[in-house]
N, C-alpha and C positions, 0 to 999 in steps of 0.2 A: 761232314765237317773235316777240315784239315787245319792243323795248328802248325805255325812256324814261329821260331824264336830268333831273336837277334842277340846273340851273346855279347856283342860289342856294346849294346845299349843297356844290358842288364847291370843293375847296381847291387844285386844280392839282397834285396829287401826281404825276400821269402814269402811275400803275400800269395804268390802262385801256389806254393806248396801247402800253405795253410788252407787255401780255398779248394785245391784239387790235388790231393796227395797221390791219387792213382794216376795222374797225368804228368805231374812235375816233381822234380827233386832238385837238390842243389849240390854242386861240387863241394867236397869237404875243404879243399885248399883255398877257395876264394869265394864261395857262395853263389857262383854264377849258376843260373838255371840249367837244368838238364831235362830235356823232353823225353818222358818215358813212353808216351803214346801219341804219335802225330795224328792218328785217326781214332779218337776215343769212342768207346761203346756209348750207345744212347744214354745209359744211366749216368755217365760221367760228363756229358756234353754241357749241361747247365753249369756245373762247377767249373769247367774249363772256360766258359764264357765269362763267368764271374772273375776268375783269376786274371783273364786278360783285362777286364775293366779295372781291377784293383792294382794292376802293375804300375808303380809310380814312374817307371822309365819307358812305358809303352813298348816293352821288348817282346810282347806276345801278340801275334796276329792270328785271328781266327777267320778262316774262309768257310763259308757255307756252300759246299759243293752239291 
């Protein structure tokens, strides 16, 4: 799995952090997503997929490599 984010699309809703805090965080100054792990371990992959599905701005892309 490979995760990519589009910071320009991010609206700072924080759904990604709530769904997968081991994979995503937010910048303090504007709430934009921060990718902590572009290739999460198997135990975090389902949460990362859920975060991508929940993102209201579709700023998270998940590639299944």
